[in-house]
All heavy atoms as a GROMACS GRO file, in nm:
protein
  461
    1MET      N    1  -3.969  -1.850  -5.886
    1MET     CA    2  -3.846  -1.895  -5.795
    1MET      C    3  -3.758  -1.977  -5.885
    1MET      O    4  -3.790  -2.073  -5.958
    1MET     CB    5  -3.902  -1.980  -5.685
    1MET     CG    6  -3.793  -2.009  -5.587
    1MET     SD    7  -3.846  -2.116  -5.447
    1MET     CE    8  -3.995  -2.036  -5.388
    2SER      N    9  -3.628  -1.958  -5.873
    2SER     CA   10  -3.525  -2.034  -5.945
    2SER      C   11  -3.489  -2.153  -5.878
    2SER      O   12  -3.531  -2.182  -5.767
    2SER     CB   13  -3.392  -1.934  -5.968
    2SER     OG   14  -3.330  -1.924  -5.848
    3ASP      N   15  -3.395  -2.235  -5.937
    3ASP     CA   16  -3.369  -2.372  -5.887
    3ASP      C   17  -3.280  -2.352  -5.756
    3ASP      O   18  -3.277  -2.436  -5.670
    3ASP     CB   19  -3.285  -2.440  -5.991
    3ASP     CG   20  -3.372  -2.491  -6.103
    3ASP    OD1   21  -3.501  -2.493  -6.080
    3ASP    OD2   22  -3.325  -2.520  -6.205
    4GLN      N   23  -3.208  -2.236  -5.756
    4GLN     CA   24  -3.108  -2.218  -5.636
    4GLN      C   25  -3.180  -2.158  -5.513
    4GLN      O   26  -3.126  -2.156  -5.404
    4GLN     CB   27  -2.994  -2.121  -5.676
    4GLN     CG   28  -2.914  -2.182  -5.787
    4GLN     CD   29  -2.804  -2.085  -5.829
    4GLN    OE1   30  -2.800  -1.970  -5.798
    4GLN    NE2   31  -2.713  -2.140  -5.901
    5GLU      N   32  -3.306  -2.111  -5.524
    5GLU     CA   33  -3.371  -2.064  -5.419
    5GLU      C   34  -3.450  -2.168  -5.341
    5GLU      O   35  -3.498  -2.262  -5.411
    5GLU     CB   36  -3.468  -1.949  -5.453
    5GLU     CG   37  -3.392  -1.817  -5.519
    5GLU     CD   38  -3.489  -1.718  -5.545
    5GLU    OE1   39  -3.567  -1.679  -5.459
    5GLU    OE2   40  -3.484  -1.667  -5.662
    6SER      N   41  -3.477  -2.155  -5.216
    6SER     CA   42  -3.552  -2.244  -5.140
    6SER      C   43  -3.649  -2.171  -5.057
    6SER      O   44  -3.633  -2.069  -5.004
    6SER     CB   45  -3.456  -2.333  -5.042
    6SER     OG   46  -3.526  -2.404  -4.961
    7THR      N   47  -3.766  -2.252  -5.031
    7THR     CA   48  -3.866  -2.174  -4.940
    7THR      C   49  -3.833  -2.206  -4.794
    7THR      O   50  -3.893  -2.139  -4.706
    7THR     CB   51  -3.998  -2.244  -4.971
    7THR    OG1   52  -3.997  -2.382  -4.960
    7THR    CG2   53  -4.046  -2.206  -5.118
    8GLN      N   54  -3.746  -2.294  -4.761
    8GLN     CA   55  -3.709  -2.317  -4.624
    8GLN      C   56  -3.602  -2.242  -4.585
    8GLN      O   57  -3.504  -2.214  -4.642
    8GLN     CB   58  -3.663  -2.469  -4.619
    8GLN     CG   59  -3.656  -2.511  -4.476
    8GLN     CD   60  -3.619  -2.666  -4.458
    8GLN    OE1   61  -3.575  -2.722  -4.567
    8GLN    NE2   62  -3.642  -2.720  -4.358
    9GLU      N   63  -3.618  -2.166  -4.460
    9GLU     CA   64  -3.515  -2.095  -4.398
    9GLU      C   65  -3.398  -2.181  -4.348
    9GLU      O   66  -3.414  -2.289  -4.308
    9GLU     CB   67  -3.588  -2.011  -4.296
    9GLU     CG   68  -3.669  -1.908  -4.330
    9GLU     CD   69  -3.718  -1.806  -4.227
    9GLU    OE1   70  -3.645  -1.797  -4.123
    9GLU    OE2   71  -3.835  -1.762  -4.237
   10THR      N   72  -3.288  -2.111  -4.358
   10THR     CA   73  -3.169  -2.192  -4.304
   10THR      C   74  -3.107  -2.113  -4.181
   10THR      O   75  -3.137  -1.988  -4.164
   10THR     CB   76  -3.050  -2.194  -4.399
   10THR    OG1   77  -3.016  -2.060  -4.444
   10THR    CG2   78  -3.087  -2.269  -4.527
   11GLN      N   79  -3.042  -2.180  -4.094
   11GLN     CA   80  -2.989  -2.121  -3.988
   11GLN      C   81  -2.850  -2.172  -3.967
   11GLN      O   82  -2.820  -2.274  -4.006
   11GLN     CB   83  -3.063  -2.158  -3.858
   11GLN     CG   84  -3.072  -2.303  -3.825
   11GLN     CD   85  -3.157  -2.329  -3.697
   11GLN    OE1   86  -3.191  -2.227  -3.624
   11GLN    NE2   87  -3.197  -2.439  -3.674
   12GLU      N   88  -2.764  -2.077  -3.922
   12GLU     CA   89  -2.620  -2.115  -3.909
   12GLU      C   90  -2.604  -2.180  -3.773
   12GLU      O   91  -2.656  -2.153  -3.673
   12GLU     CB   92  -2.536  -1.991  -3.906
   12GLU     CG   93  -2.531  -1.927  -4.050
   12GLU     CD   94  -2.428  -1.823  -4.067
   12GLU    OE1   95  -2.316  -1.837  -3.989
   12GLU    OE2   96  -2.432  -1.734  -4.143
   13VAL      N   97  -2.523  -2.294  -3.780
   13VAL     CA   98  -2.489  -2.369  -3.660
   13VAL      C   99  -2.346  -2.353  -3.631
   13VAL      O  100  -2.248  -2.362  -3.709
   13VAL     CB  101  -2.512  -2.522  -3.687
   13VAL    CG1  102  -2.485  -2.606  -3.557
   13VAL    CG2  103  -2.654  -2.535  -3.729
   14PRO      N  104  -2.312  -2.301  -3.498
   14PRO     CA  105  -2.171  -2.290  -3.471
   14PRO      C  106  -2.091  -2.419  -3.475
   14PRO      O  107  -2.140  -2.528  -3.448
   14PRO     CB  108  -2.164  -2.229  -3.322
   14PRO     CG  109  -2.300  -2.270  -3.275
   14PRO     CD  110  -2.394  -2.281  -3.385
   15ALA      N  111  -1.964  -2.410  -3.514
   15ALA     CA  112  -1.880  -2.528  -3.521
   15ALA      C  113  -1.851  -2.582  -3.378
   15ALA      O  114  -1.839  -2.504  -3.282
   15ALA     CB  115  -1.744  -2.492  -3.598
   16VAL      N  116  -1.841  -2.707  -3.373
   16VAL     CA  117  -1.810  -2.770  -3.237
   16VAL      C  118  -1.657  -2.783  -3.224
   16VAL      O  119  -1.597  -2.838  -3.313
   16VAL     CB  120  -1.875  -2.910  -3.220
   16VAL    CG1  121  -1.833  -2.976  -3.099
   16VAL    CG2  122  -2.024  -2.896  -3.243
   17GLU      N  123  -1.603  -2.723  -3.109
   17GLU     CA  124  -1.466  -2.726  -3.091
   17GLU      C  125  -1.431  -2.837  -3.000
   17GLU      O  126  -1.485  -2.823  -2.883
   17GLU     CB  127  -1.412  -2.593  -3.041
   17GLU     CG  128  -1.426  -2.489  -3.149
   17GLU     CD  129  -1.361  -2.348  -3.107
   17GLU    OE1  130  -1.298  -2.352  -2.997
   17GLU    OE2  131  -1.389  -2.254  -3.170
   18GLU      N  132  -1.365  -2.930  -3.031
   18GLU     CA  133  -1.320  -3.038  -2.932
   18GLU      C  134  -1.213  -2.995  -2.844
   18GLU      O  135  -1.110  -2.941  -2.891
   18GLU     CB  136  -1.281  -3.168  -2.999
   18GLU     CG  137  -1.407  -3.228  -3.074
   18GLU     CD  138  -1.356  -3.367  -3.137
   18GLU    OE1  139  -1.269  -3.429  -3.071
   18GLU    OE2  140  -1.420  -3.405  -3.235
   19GLN      N  141  -1.227  -3.009  -2.710
   19GLN     CA  142  -1.124  -2.975  -2.620
   19GLN      C  143  -1.086  -3.094  -2.539
   19GLN      O  144  -1.172  -3.187  -2.515
   19GLN     CB  145  -1.189  -2.861  -2.523
   19GLN     CG  146  -1.215  -2.732  -2.592
   19GLN     CD  147  -1.253  -2.631  -2.492
   19GLN    OE1  148  -1.291  -2.652  -2.377
   19GLN    NE2  149  -1.287  -2.505  -2.556
   20PRO      N  150  -0.962  -3.101  -2.500
   20PRO     CA  151  -0.921  -3.227  -2.429
   20PRO      C  152  -0.997  -3.229  -2.289
   20PRO      O  153  -1.031  -3.122  -2.250
   20PRO     CB  154  -0.761  -3.198  -2.397
   20PRO     CG  155  -0.741  -3.054  -2.436
   20PRO     CD  156  -0.851  -3.009  -2.536
   21SER      N  157  -1.009  -3.355  -2.247
   21SER     CA  158  -1.077  -3.368  -2.128
   21SER      C  159  -0.998  -3.302  -2.007
   21SER      O  160  -0.874  -3.315  -2.002
   21SER     CB  161  -1.080  -3.527  -2.090
   21SER     OG  162  -1.130  -3.547  -1.964
   22PRO      N  163  -1.060  -3.222  -1.924
   22PRO     CA  164  -0.995  -3.155  -1.822
   22PRO      C  165  -0.937  -3.252  -1.711
   22PRO      O  166  -0.842  -3.222  -1.633
   22PRO     CB  167  -1.094  -3.066  -1.761
   22PRO     CG  168  -1.223  -3.119  -1.802
   22PRO     CD  169  -1.202  -3.196  -1.927
   23SER      N  170  -0.994  -3.376  -1.715
   23SER     CA  171  -0.945  -3.464  -1.605
   23SER      C  172  -0.821  -3.540  -1.637
   23SER      O  173  -0.763  -3.615  -1.561
   23SER     CB  174  -1.065  -3.572  -1.580
   23SER     OG  175  -1.083  -3.649  -1.683
   24GLN      N  176  -0.771  -3.536  -1.765
   24GLN     CA  177  -0.661  -3.612  -1.812
   24GLN      C  178  -0.582  -3.528  -1.913
   24GLN      O  179  -0.629  -3.480  -2.009
   24GLN     CB  180  -0.710  -3.745  -1.882
   24GLN     CG  181  -0.604  -3.841  -1.912
   24GLN     CD  182  -0.635  -3.965  -1.972
   24GLN    OE1  183  -0.734  -3.960  -2.044
   24GLN    NE2  184  -0.590  -4.078  -1.932
   25SER      N  185  -0.453  -3.505  -1.876
   25SER     CA  186  -0.360  -3.432  -1.975
   25SER      C  187  -0.330  -3.528  -2.088
   25SER      O  188  -0.344  -3.653  -2.072
   25SER     CB  189  -0.233  -3.394  -1.889
   25SER     OG  190  -0.151  -3.504  -1.869
   26PRO      N  191  -0.285  -3.471  -2.199
   26PRO     CA  192  -0.223  -3.552  -2.310
   26PRO      C  193  -0.121  -3.643  -2.270
   26PRO      O  194  -0.114  -3.754  -2.314
   26PRO     CB  195  -0.188  -3.448  -2.413
   26PRO     CG  196  -0.253  -3.328  -2.376
   26PRO     CD  197  -0.280  -3.322  -2.227
   27TRP      N  198  -0.038  -3.602  -2.184
   27TRP     CA  199   0.073  -3.695  -2.146
   27TRP      C  200   0.017  -3.817  -2.063
   27TRP      O  201   0.065  -3.915  -2.081
   27TRP     CB  202   0.176  -3.622  -2.053
   27TRP     CG  203   0.297  -3.703  -2.008
   27TRP    CD1  204   0.305  -3.756  -1.887
   27TRP    CD2  205   0.407  -3.744  -2.086
   27TRP    NE1  206   0.424  -3.835  -1.879
   27TRP    CE2  207   0.486  -3.826  -2.008
   27TRP    CE3  208   0.438  -3.724  -2.222
   27TRP    CZ2  209   0.605  -3.877  -2.049
   27TRP    CZ3  210   0.564  -3.784  -2.266
   27TRP    CH2  211   0.640  -3.852  -2.182
   28GLU      N  212  -0.078  -3.787  -1.982
   28GLU     CA  213  -0.132  -3.904  -1.899
   28GLU      C  214  -0.217  -3.989  -2.002
   28GLU      O  215  -0.212  -4.117  -1.970
   28GLU     CB  216  -0.236  -3.847  -1.793
   28GLU     CG  217  -0.170  -3.780  -1.676
   28GLU     CD  218  -0.258  -3.708  -1.596
   28GLU    OE1  219  -0.368  -3.678  -1.627
   28GLU    OE2  220  -0.224  -3.678  -1.474
   29GLY      N  221  -0.278  -3.936  -2.097
   29GLY     CA  222  -0.350  -4.018  -2.201
   29GLY      C  223  -0.258  -4.104  -2.274
   29GLY      O  224  -0.274  -4.221  -2.306
   30HIS      N  225  -0.138  -4.049  -2.323
   30HIS     CA  226  -0.034  -4.127  -2.384
   30HIS      C  227   0.017  -4.249  -2.296
   30HIS      O  228   0.038  -4.347  -2.344
   30HIS     CB  229   0.077  -4.033  -2.427
   30HIS     CG  230   0.187  -4.104  -2.503
   30HIS    ND1  231   0.169  -4.163  -2.629
   30HIS    CD2  232   0.313  -4.148  -2.470
   30HIS    CE1  233   0.277  -4.223  -2.668
   30HIS    NE2  234   0.364  -4.197  -2.578
   31ALA      N  235   0.049  -4.198  -2.170
   31ALA     CA  236   0.090  -4.310  -2.074
   31ALA      C  237  -0.005  -4.408  -2.059
   31ALA      O  238   0.029  -4.539  -2.045
   31ALA     CB  239   0.131  -4.239  -1.943
   32ALA      N  240  -0.139  -4.388  -2.047
   32ALA     CA  241  -0.242  -4.486  -2.028
   32ALA      C  242  -0.266  -4.568  -2.151
   32ALA      O  243  -0.293  -4.705  -2.133
   32ALA     CB  244  -0.374  -4.413  -1.987
   33ALA      N  245  -0.232  -4.516  -2.260
   33ALA     CA  246  -0.253  -4.601  -2.388
   33ALA      C  247  -0.135  -4.688  -2.409
   33ALA      O  248  -0.142  -4.785  -2.483
   33ALA     CB  249  -0.265  -4.506  -2.504
   34ASP      N  250  -0.016  -4.661  -2.343
   34ASP     CA  251   0.102  -4.743  -2.373
   34ASP      C  252   0.080  -4.878  -2.314
   34ASP      O  253   0.017  -4.888  -2.192
   34ASP     CB  254   0.229  -4.672  -2.299
   34ASP     CG  255   0.346  -4.736  -2.330
   34ASP    OD1  256   0.355  -4.823  -2.430
   34ASP    OD2  257   0.455  -4.716  -2.259
   35SER      N  258   0.111  -4.985  -2.381
   35SER     CA  259   0.098  -5.121  -2.337
   35SER      C  260   0.166  -5.155  -2.209
   35SER      O  261   0.141  -5.241  -2.135
   35SER     CB  262   0.119  -5.224  -2.449
   35SER     OG  263   0.258  -5.216  -2.480
   36GLY      N  264   0.277  -5.079  -2.194
   36GLY     CA  265   0.365  -5.102  -2.072
   36GLY      C  266   0.444  -5.232  -2.087
   36GLY      O  267   0.433  -5.319  -2.172
   37GLY      N  268   0.498  -5.256  -1.975
   37GLY     CA  269   0.565  -5.393  -1.959
   37GLY      C  270   0.703  -5.384  -2.021
   37GLY      O  271   0.739  -5.299  -2.110
   38ASP      N  272   0.778  -5.484  -1.992
   38ASP     CA  273   0.931  -5.498  -2.032
   38ASP      C  274   0.921  -5.585  -2.157
   38ASP      O  275   0.871  -5.693  -2.156
   38ASP     CB  276   1.007  -5.556  -1.924
   38ASP     CG  277   1.160  -5.545  -1.955
   38ASP    OD1  278   1.195  -5.473  -2.047
   38ASP    OD2  279   1.234  -5.624  -1.897
   39PRO      N  280   0.981  -5.537  -2.275
   39PRO     CA  281   0.976  -5.620  -2.394
   39PRO      C  282   1.082  -5.736  -2.386
   39PRO      O  283   1.082  -5.810  -2.479
   39PRO     CB  284   1.015  -5.517  -2.510
   39PRO     CG  285   1.089  -5.411  -2.426
   39PRO     CD  286   1.028  -5.394  -2.303
   40LEU      N  287   1.178  -5.730  -2.281
   40LEU     CA  288   1.284  -5.821  -2.293
   40LEU      C  289   1.239  -5.970  -2.284
   40LEU      O  290   1.286  -6.047  -2.353
   40LEU     CB  291   1.372  -5.793  -2.175
   40LEU     CG  292   1.503  -5.863  -2.168
   40LEU    CD1  293   1.584  -5.837  -2.296
   40LEU    CD2  294   1.593  -5.826  -2.048
   41PRO      N  295   1.129  -6.000  -2.201
   41PRO     CA  296   1.086  -6.137  -2.206
   41PRO      C  297   1.031  -6.179  -2.338
   41PRO      O  298   1.054  -6.292  -2.372
   41PRO     CB  299   0.973  -6.159  -2.087
   41PRO     CG  300   1.009  -6.018  -2.004
   41PRO     CD  301   1.067  -5.924  -2.105
   42LEU      N  302   0.970  -6.104  -2.404
   42LEU     CA  303   0.908  -6.135  -2.538
   42LEU      C  304   1.013  -6.158  -2.640
   42LEU      O  305   1.025  -6.258  -2.722
   42LEU     CB  306   0.813  -6.021  -2.586
   42LEU     CG  307   0.691  -5.994  -2.513
   42LEU    CD1  308   0.614  -5.886  -2.569
   42LEU    CD2  309   0.605  -6.125  -2.520
   43ILE      N  310   1.128  -6.072  -2.626
   43ILE     CA  311   1.244  -6.096  -2.719
   43ILE      C  312   1.318  -6.227  -2.692
   43ILE      O  313   1.346  -6.299  -2.780
   43ILE     CB  314   1.342  -5.967  -2.702
   43ILE    CG1  315   1.270  -5.849  -2.756
   43ILE    CG2  316   1.473  -6.002  -2.775
   43ILE    CD1  317   1.349  -5.720  -2.725
   44GLY      N  318   1.333  -6.256  -2.560
   44GLY     CA  319   1.398  -6.376  -2.519
   44GLY      C  320   1.313  -6.500  -2.563
   44GLY      O  321   1.370  -6.598  -2.610
   45ALA      N  322   1.179  -6.497  -2.547
   45ALA     CA  323   1.082  -6.604  -2.593
   45ALA      C  324   1.105  -6.610  -2.749
   45ALA      O  325   1.106  -6.728  -2.793
   45ALA     CB  326   0.952  -6.576  -2.548
   46ALA      N  327   1.105  -6.520  -2.819
   46ALA     CA  328   1.110  -6.523  -2.968
   46ALA      C  329   1.251  -6.580  -3.005
   46ALA      O  330   1.261  -6.660  -3.096
   46ALA     CB  331   1.098  -6.391  -3.033
   47PHE      N  332   1.354  -6.548  -2.942
   47PHE     CA  333   1.488  -6.608  -2.964
   47PHE      C  334   1.490  -6.750  -2.934
   47PHE      O  335   1.538  -6.838  -3.018
   47PHE     CB  336   1.608  -6.530  -2.885
   47PHE     CG  337   1.738  -6.595  -2.901
   47PHE    CD1  338   1.805  -6.556  -3.018
   47PHE    CD2  339   1.793  -6.664  -2.810
   47PHE    CE1  340   1.937  -6.605  -3.043
   47PHE    CE2  341   1.923  -6.718  -2.830
   47PHE     CZ  342   1.989  -6.693  -2.946
   48ALA      N  343   1.437  -6.796  -2.808
   48ALA     CA  344   1.445  -6.931  -2.777
   48ALA      C  345   1.350  -7.014  -2.871
   48ALA      O  346   1.384  -7.129  -2.902
   48ALA     CB  347   1.388  -6.945  -2.625
   49GLY      N  348   1.231  -6.955  -2.912
   49GLY     CA  349   1.153  -7.032  -3.005
   49GLY      C  350   1.216  -7.061  -3.138
   49GLY      O  351   1.195  -7.157  -3.196
   50GLY      N  352   1.285  -6.947  -3.191
   50GLY     CA  353   1.360  -6.967  -3.308
   50GLY      C  354   1.468  -7.073  -3.304
   50GLY      O  355   1.488  -7.145  -3.388
   51PHE      N  356   1.522  -7.079  -3.183
   51PHE     CA  357   1.647  -7.171  -3.159
   51PHE      C  358   1.590  -7.316  -3.160
   51PHE      O  359   1.644  -7.394  -3.227
   51PHE     CB  360   1.720  -7.136  -3.032
   51PHE     CG  361   1.822  -7.229  -3.005
   51PHE    CD1  362   1.949  -7.197  -3.073
   51PHE    CD2  363   1.815  -7.329  -2.910
   51PHE    CE1  364   2.061  -7.297  -3.048
   51PHE    CE2  365   1.940  -7.412  -2.885
   51PHE     CZ  366   2.056  -7.402  -2.953
   52VAL      N  367   1.470  -7.329  -3.099
   52VAL     CA  368   1.411  -7.462  -3.090
   52VAL      C  369   1.354  -7.510  -3.220
   52VAL      O  370   1.380  -7.615  -3.269
   52VAL     CB  371   1.299  -7.465  -2.994
   52VAL    CG1  372   1.213  -7.590  -2.998
   52VAL    CG2  373   1.350  -7.443  -2.848
   53LEU      N  374   1.310  -7.425  -3.301
   53LEU     CA  375   1.254  -7.447  -3.444
   53LEU      C  376   1.372  -7.481  -3.527
   53LEU      O  377   1.362  -7.582  -3.612
   53LEU     CB  378   1.186  -7.315  -3.507
   53LEU     CG  379   1.116  -7.343  -3.641
   53LEU    CD1  380   1.023  -7.450  -3.628
   53LEU    CD2  381   1.066  -7.210  -3.679
   54ALA      N  382   1.483  -7.413  -3.517
   54ALA     CA  383   1.603  -7.444  -3.590
   54ALA      C  384   1.662  -7.587  -3.568
   54ALA      O  385   1.687  -7.669  -3.649
   54ALA     CB  386   1.717  -7.345  -3.566
   55LYS      N  387   1.657  -7.627  -3.445
   55LYS     CA  388   1.704  -7.759  -3.399
   55LYS      C  389   1.599  -7.864  -3.456
   55LYS      O  390   1.639  -7.964  -3.509
   55LYS     CB  391   1.702  -7.772  -3.241
   55LYS     CG  392   1.823  -7.697  -3.174
   55LYS     CD  393   1.942  -7.765  -3.208
   55LYS     CE  394   2.055  -7.711  -3.128
   55LYS     NZ  395   2.181  -7.790  -3.143
   56ILE      N  396   1.481  -7.838  -3.449
   56ILE     CA  397   1.366  -7.931  -3.506
   56ILE      C  398   1.394  -7.944  -3.654
   56ILE      O  399   1.384  -8.061  -3.706
   56ILE     CB  400   1.229  -7.892  -3.468
   56ILE    CG1  401   1.213  -7.896  -3.314
   56ILE    CG2  402   1.122  -7.967  -3.539
   56ILE    CD1  403   1.071  -7.849  -3.272
   57LEU      N  404   1.409  -7.839  -3.725
   57LEU     CA  405   1.421  -7.851  -3.869
   57LEU      C  406   1.560  -7.920  -3.903
   57LEU      O  407   1.560  -7.991  -4.000
   57LEU     CB  408   1.412  -7.708  -3.929
   57LEU     CG  409   1.277  -7.644  -3.928
   57LEU    CD1  410   1.299  -7.488  -3.982
   57LEU    CD2  411   1.179  -7.712  -4.009
   58LYS      N  412   1.651  -7.901  -3.827
   58LYS     CA  413   1.781  -7.971  -3.850
   58LYS      C  414   1.765  -8.110  -3.833
   58LYS      O  415   1.810  -8.203  -3.919
   58LYS     CB  416   1.891  -7.914  -3.762
   58LYS     CG  417   2.030  -7.958  -3.782
   58LYS     CD  418   2.138  -7.895  -3.702
   58LYS     CE  419   2.270  -7.940  -3.754
   58LYS     NZ  420   2.371  -7.891  -3.664
   59LYS      N  421   1.691  -8.155  -3.739
   59LYS     CA  422   1.670  -8.294  -3.713
   59LYS      C  423   1.578  -8.355  -3.828
   59LYS      O  424   1.614  -8.469  -3.865
   59LYS     CB  425   1.591  -8.328  -3.573
   59LYS     CG  426   1.672  -8.312  -3.452
   59LYS     CD  427   1.733  -8.443  -3.421
   59LYS     CE  428   1.798  -8.436  -3.291
   59LYS     NZ  429   1.878  -8.554  -3.255
   60LEU      N  430   1.484  -8.292  -3.867
   60LEU     CA  431   1.401  -8.339  -3.979
   60LEU      C  432   1.462  -8.360  -4.121
   60LEU      O  433   1.442  -8.443  -4.180
   60LEU     CB  434   1.276  -8.252  -3.980
   60LEU     CG  435   1.173  -8.255  -3.873
   60LEU    CD1  436   1.062  -8.161  -3.893
   60LEU    CD2  437   1.106  -8.406  -3.856
   61GLY      N  438   1.550  -8.256  -4.145
   61GLY     CA  439   1.595  -8.265  -4.276
   61GLY      C  440   1.746  -8.276  -4.291
   61GLY      O  441   1.807  -8.277  -4.394
   62GLY      N  442   1.819  -8.307  -4.181
   62GLY     CA  443   1.966  -8.301  -4.176
   62GLY      C  444   2.031  -8.424  -4.205
   62GLY      O  445   2.042  -8.508  -4.106
   63ASP      N  446   2.080  -8.456  -4.312
   63ASP     CA  447   2.182  -8.560  -4.355
   63ASP      C  448   2.314  -8.493  -4.389
   63ASP      O  449   2.391  -8.530  -4.467
   63ASP     CB  450   2.142  -8.656  -4.454
   63ASP     CG  451   2.059  -8.775  -4.407
   63ASP    OD1  452   2.063  -8.793  -4.283
   63ASP    OD2  453   1.980  -8.820  -4.484
   64ASP      N  454   2.339  -8.368  -4.334
   64ASP     CA  455   2.458  -8.292  -4.369
   64ASP      C  456   2.587  -8.340  -4.301
   64ASP      O  457   2.599  -8.379  -4.185
   64ASP     CB  458   2.429  -8.139  -4.332
   64ASP     CG  459   2.330  -8.086  -4.436
   64ASP    OD1  460   2.349  -8.108  -4.556
   64ASP    OD2  461   2.243  -8.020  -4.392
   0.00000   0.00000   0.00000
């Protein structure tokens, strides 16, 4: 027997094909994964925080 031969029989296994869940369409999955909500309050809070930080830094270092 050569190195490439084996005494154990092999069997072919069919490939598993993934299919989308029938209960949820791709569009519904995308909508469910979306964090949702309005980004405007976050943008406003970031702007206000930056403005307050600028005022604090100006008070701390400003002899201009």
